[in-house]
C-alpha positions as CSV (number, residue, x, y, z in Angstrom):
1,M,104.7,116.0,96.5
2,S,104.4,112.3,95.8
3,G,101.2,110.9,96.5
4,V,97.3,110.9,95.1
5,A,95.8,111.2,97.9
6,F,95.0,111.3,101.9
7,A,92.0,111.6,104.4
8,I,92.7,113.8,107.4
9,N,89.7,114.5,109.9
10,N,87.2,111.8,107.7
11,K,87.6,114.2,104.6
12,I,89.5,113.1,101.7
13,H,91.9,114.7,99.7
14,V,93.6,114.7,95.6
15,I,96.2,116.4,95.7
16,M,98.9,117.2,93.5
17,L,101.8,114.9,91.9
18,V,104.5,116.5,90.3
19,Q,105.8,115.0,86.8
20,D,108.9,115.9,85.7
21,A,108.8,118.5,87.3
22,D,105.4,120.5,86.2
23,P,102.8,120.1,89.0
24,L,99.2,118.4,87.1
25,W,96.5,117.5,89.0
26,Y,96.0,113.5,89.1
27,I,93.0,113.6,87.5
28,Q,94.0,114.9,84.4
29,G,97.7,113.8,83.9
30,Y,96.1,110.1,84.2
31,S,96.1,108.1,81.0
32,G,94.5,104.9,82.2
33,D,90.5,104.5,83.2
34,V,90.2,107.1,85.4
35,K,87.1,106.4,87.2
36,R,88.3,102.8,88.3
37,E,91.2,105.0,89.0
38,I,89.7,107.4,91.4
39,T,86.9,104.8,92.3
40,G,89.9,102.4,93.8
41,V,92.0,105.5,95.5
42,L,89.0,106.5,97.0
43,Y,88.1,103.1,98.7
44,H,91.9,103.9,100.1
45,E,91.3,106.8,101.8
46,S,88.1,106.0,102.7
47,S,89.5,103.1,104.9
48,H,91.6,105.1,106.5
49,I,88.6,106.7,108.2
50,W,87.1,104.4,109.9
51,Q,90.3,102.0,110.4
52,W,92.2,101.6,113.5
53,N,96.1,102.4,113.9
54,G,96.8,101.2,117.1
55,N,96.9,105.1,119.0
56,G,99.9,105.4,116.3
57,K,101.7,102.4,117.8
58,A,100.6,100.4,114.3
59,P,103.6,99.8,111.6
60,G,102.7,102.8,108.9
61,G,103.3,99.4,106.1
62,L,100.2,97.9,108.0
63,I,97.7,100.9,108.3
64,E,98.2,101.5,104.3
65,G,98.5,97.7,103.3
66,I,95.0,97.7,105.4
67,A,93.9,100.2,103.3
68,D,95.2,98.8,100.3
69,Y,93.6,94.9,100.7
70,V,90.1,97.0,101.2
71,R,90.9,98.4,97.6
72,L,91.9,95.0,96.1
73,K,89.2,93.4,97.7
74,A,86.7,95.5,96.2
75,G,88.6,94.7,92.5
76,L,90.1,97.7,92.1
77,G,94.0,96.6,92.4
78,P,95.8,98.4,89.5
79,S,97.5,96.2,87.5
80,H,101.1,97.6,88.6
81,W,100.4,96.6,91.9
82,V,102.6,93.4,93.2
83,K,101.6,89.8,92.9
84,P,100.9,87.4,95.5
85,G,104.4,86.2,96.8
86,Q,106.1,89.6,96.3
87,G,107.6,92.0,98.3
88,D,110.4,91.6,101.0
89,R,108.7,92.3,104.3
90,W,105.1,91.7,105.6
91,D,105.0,95.5,106.6
92,Q,106.6,97.1,103.7
93,G,102.8,99.0,103.0
94,Y,100.7,99.3,100.1
95,D,100.6,96.4,97.5
96,V,102.9,94.5,99.1
97,T,101.1,94.2,102.8
98,A,97.8,94.1,100.9
99,Q,98.7,90.7,99.4
100,F,100.0,89.3,102.5
101,L,96.6,90.2,104.6
102,S,94.4,89.1,101.7
103,Y,96.9,85.4,102.4
104,C,95.8,85.3,106.2
105,N,92.2,86.2,105.2
106,S,91.9,83.4,103.6
107,L,93.3,81.3,106.3
108,R,90.5,82.9,108.8
109,N,87.5,84.8,107.1
110,G,86.7,88.1,108.6
111,F,90.8,88.5,109.8
112,V,91.4,92.0,108.5
113,A,88.3,92.9,110.0
114,Q,89.2,91.4,113.4
115,L,92.8,93.1,113.4
116,N,91.5,96.5,112.4
117,K,89.2,95.9,115.7
118,K,92.0,94.6,118.0
119,M,93.7,98.3,117.0
120,R,91.4,100.2,118.4
121,N,93.2,101.1,121.6
122,G,97.0,99.4,120.9
123,Y,99.2,97.6,118.8
124,S,100.9,94.3,119.3
125,N,102.4,91.8,116.8
126,Q,100.9,89.2,119.3
127,F,97.4,89.9,117.1
128,F,98.5,87.9,114.5
129,V,99.2,84.8,117.3
130,D,96.2,85.2,118.8
131,L,93.6,85.2,115.5
132,L,96.0,83.2,113.8
133,G,97.9,81.3,115.6
134,K,101.0,81.9,114.3
135,T,103.5,84.8,114.8
136,V,103.7,87.0,112.0
137,D,107.3,86.0,110.7
138,Q,105.7,82.8,110.3
139,L,102.7,83.6,108.7
140,W,105.0,85.7,106.1
141,S,107.3,82.8,106.0
142,D,103.9,80.7,104.5
143,Y,102.5,83.0,102.5
144,K,106.7,83.2,100.7
145,A,106.9,80.0,100.2
146,K,103.1,79.5,99.2
147,Y,103.6,81.2,96.2
148,R,107.5,80.5,95.7
149,N,106.9,77.8,93.1
């Protein structure tokens, strides 16, 4: 099993991480600032409890990216996360999508919250046009160009 935690039925579960074929509890095996890391994980997983997923139609990478965006904005992004402008696709997920969403939110404060609200009953890439006036692909291009230099 890979990963740290998951949220289901409004409960957060910290799970086992298998490293070098020897299972160990993630918290015991973590060598950095454990309090900061677990707090970041809890921010991420708590986000899944309140966020909408477009009735299962939103890209998984966007769902994970929103949760990591919340962690990023709380100042709890780990040092190994990608820097702004890195990544291959806007919906790559986790830190890549979190950085992209941070850029989008800088264009319109409250964008991520408004995007989440729109995802209550479904999902469409049109939401980006509705909120920011550009397609998600154009926003991704603008984002990549901003950090290219």
